[in-house]
N, C-alpha and C positions, 0 to 999 in steps of 0.2 A: 824596262823589260821585265824587272825582277816583280812589279806586283802582275803583271800577266801572268806571268809564269806562278804565280801562289792562286791566283783565281780560277786557273784553267788544268792545274795539278792534280791531278785525282778528280776530273770532272766527271765522269761517272759514277761513284759514288756519291757525288755531292747533287747528282742529279737525281738519282733514286730519293736519296733522302728528301728532298724537296716535292716530290710526286708521290711516296709515303705519306709527308706531312698534310699534302691537300688530300690524298684520300681518308684521313685519321679525319680532320677538321669535315668534310662532309656527311660523316660515319656519324661524329658524335652529334653534332647539327642537326641531322635527321633523329636520333634516340631523343632530345631536348623538344623537336616539335613533333611530334610521334603522338598520337593517340593513344596506342595502346600502350604507354606508359603515364598517362594523364594523371595527378591527383584526382579524387573526388573530394569535392568538397561538402560543407556540410548542408548546402542545400539541394545536392546531388541527391546527397543519400533521404533526406528528407522529402523530397518529391517520389520517391520509391514506396513510401510509408505510408498508406491509410491511416487517417487518424479518425478517431471516433469519440463522442463523449456517451458514458451511459450512467443512468442511475442506480443505485445500489442501495440497497436495506440495509440498516443499522442495527443491527441482532446484540442484545448486551448479553453477557456471559456472569452469569451466577457460579458461587463458589459454596461448600459449606451449607449449613439449615438456619435459622432463623433462631433467636434465644426462646427461652420457653418463656412461653405465656403471651408472646408476639406472634403476628403473621403479615405476610408481603402481600399488600391486596393489587395483584399482577394483574386486573384488570383497568386498573387506574393508573398503573406505569406509564411515565411521559419520556421519550427522546424527542431532545430537541437537536439538530434537525433528525425525523426518520429517515431521510435517504441522502444519500451524498450523492454529485455528479462529478465523475472522474473522468478524466482525459487522457489519452493515451495511444499509442499504436493499436489499432487491431488485436493483433494478434496475443496480444497482452491484456488487454481491457476485455474481452471476451473469455476468458478465465476468468474472471472476476465474478464470484457468485453471487457473497455477500459481504459484510463488511463487519467486522467484531470489535467491541469494546476491550476499554483492559478489564481484568476481572472483578468484580464485584462480590465482596465477601458479608454474605447474609449476615452472619452469627456477629458483626459489628455494630448494627446498627438497632437502636430500639425507639424509633423515633424518625416521624418523615425527614428526609433528606434529599437535595437538590447536590450531585457529584458529579462535575464534569471530567471527562474519561477522553484517554486516549484512543482512536480506534486501527486496527488491522485490518489487513486481506489476507486470503487465503494464497494469493499468490507473492512471493516473495520478491521478485523483480520490481513491485509497485511498490512504491515509497511513499507513506503515510505519514510523517512524523511530525508533521504541525497540525492535524485537523484534530480537533474535540469536539465532543458530540455533552451536549448537557442530560441530563439522566434524574428525573424526578422520581424516587423511589419510598412508596406510601409505607410505612412501616405503622402500625397499631398494636395495640394490648389486646387480648382474645379477650372479648367479654364474656364473665363466664353467667352460666345461666342460674340464676338466685331460685331455690326451691323450697317453697314456702311449706311451713304446715299447716293444714287447717284442721282447724279443733275440731273434734270426733263429736257426735253427737252422746248423750248420755248412752242412748241403748246400744251402738256400737260397744261403747267402754266394757256394758255389761256382758254382752256376750263373751268379750275376749276373758272375760275374769273368771266362768265359767269354767 
């Protein structure tokens, strides 16, 4: 009898607690399985993004001037590769208009040289840290025109002495 008394004593608060516990369980169960709070996966995000490939020309960046008596033959400048294919989200790749090399200081070269330089884009969010191009920089001494003195005729020399 004592056991029954303990079970049914304050029965209404116990029943109310049980009902609230069941209601809370259903509420939490609905939240967990709801689509509105579902976490987006990387695949979901990537499926909404349009990816493209774009060929972009590489342009060298020159600074300074060549040393006195030397010139750079820009007509024979070779860049390998001349363009680079970049892949990424369309909203980023469309902003890239050109890729520039590291700076080339012209004052440092007095003979033809091949340089390996990094490239950079005009869009900060596009990283090209591991991309390298090779540039053949043709630097040559300027050939001075030789002025030869032509011997004058005796008549010309006589006219000058008068």
